[in-house]
PLY file of the C-alpha trace (Angstrom):
ply
format ascii 1.0
element vertex 92
property float x
property float y
property float z
element edge 91
property int vertex1
property int vertex2
end_header
102.24 8.40 52.80
98.47 8.61 52.19
98.09 11.21 54.93
100.79 13.40 53.41
99.22 13.18 49.97
95.77 13.97 51.37
97.06 17.02 53.20
98.78 18.26 50.10
96.16 17.60 47.41
92.74 17.35 49.06
91.09 20.62 49.96
89.75 21.18 53.47
86.41 22.11 51.92
86.09 18.58 50.54
85.98 17.04 54.02
83.73 19.78 55.33
81.25 19.14 52.52
81.37 15.39 53.16
80.63 15.89 56.87
77.71 18.15 55.97
76.38 15.52 53.56
76.66 12.85 56.25
74.82 15.03 58.78
72.01 15.98 56.40
71.59 12.66 54.61
68.01 11.39 54.60
66.36 8.39 52.99
63.81 10.26 50.89
62.63 8.06 48.02
65.64 5.72 48.17
65.33 2.16 49.42
66.85 1.29 52.78
69.69 -0.52 51.05
70.49 2.44 48.77
70.35 4.86 51.70
72.62 2.65 53.82
75.11 2.23 50.97
75.22 6.00 50.33
75.87 6.68 54.02
78.67 4.13 54.15
80.29 5.64 51.06
80.26 9.12 52.62
81.68 7.78 55.89
84.50 5.96 54.09
85.34 8.95 51.90
85.43 11.28 54.90
87.60 8.76 56.79
85.25 8.89 59.79
86.04 6.47 62.58
82.99 6.38 64.83
81.38 3.85 67.11
78.88 1.51 65.44
76.18 2.72 67.84
76.63 6.26 66.57
76.41 5.08 62.97
73.25 3.10 63.76
71.72 6.15 65.42
72.65 8.34 62.47
71.14 5.83 60.04
67.95 5.46 62.09
67.58 9.24 62.26
67.64 9.49 58.45
65.01 6.82 57.80
61.52 7.86 56.78
59.16 8.00 59.77
57.23 4.83 58.86
60.40 2.78 58.55
61.82 4.33 61.74
58.72 3.24 63.64
59.03 -0.32 62.33
62.77 -0.54 63.04
62.37 0.76 66.59
60.01 -2.14 67.35
62.59 -4.71 66.23
65.42 -6.15 68.27
68.80 -5.42 66.73
72.32 -5.37 68.10
74.44 -4.79 65.02
74.07 -2.39 62.12
73.61 -5.27 59.70
70.77 -6.68 61.82
68.98 -3.36 61.54
69.39 -3.06 57.78
69.26 -6.64 56.48
65.60 -7.36 57.05
64.47 -4.10 55.33
66.37 -4.04 52.01
63.35 -3.77 49.73
61.47 -1.13 51.71
61.04 2.01 49.61
60.80 5.45 51.14
57.32 6.89 51.47
0 1
1 2
2 3
3 4
4 5
5 6
6 7
7 8
8 9
9 10
10 11
11 12
12 13
13 14
14 15
15 16
16 17
17 18
18 19
19 20
20 21
21 22
22 23
23 24
24 25
25 26
26 27
27 28
28 29
29 30
30 31
31 32
32 33
33 34
34 35
35 36
36 37
37 38
38 39
39 40
40 41
41 42
42 43
43 44
44 45
45 46
46 47
47 48
48 49
49 50
50 51
51 52
52 53
53 54
54 55
55 56
56 57
57 58
58 59
59 60
60 61
61 62
62 63
63 64
64 65
65 66
66 67
67 68
68 69
69 70
70 71
71 72
72 73
73 74
74 75
75 76
76 77
77 78
78 79
79 80
80 81
81 82
82 83
83 84
84 85
85 86
86 87
87 88
88 89
89 90
90 91
């Protein structure tokens, strides 16, 4: 039922714009937690079903360079492991 309603009432441009926002999303001056939450919201709205490794890579790619360097030195397996220990880090 949801799929039928989406096809009928949601414009194709809406999903295209969401995918573009997901692709171009960057941390900027947002905290890691805010950036992660915004990415998850876009992914849920666009109904994207992707592997967690792809999502982690996408998230890591959008971090500011200083935070990316710190995260790459850490050991993480899950997305939450990568994000949980950095929630108060502000973008630089």
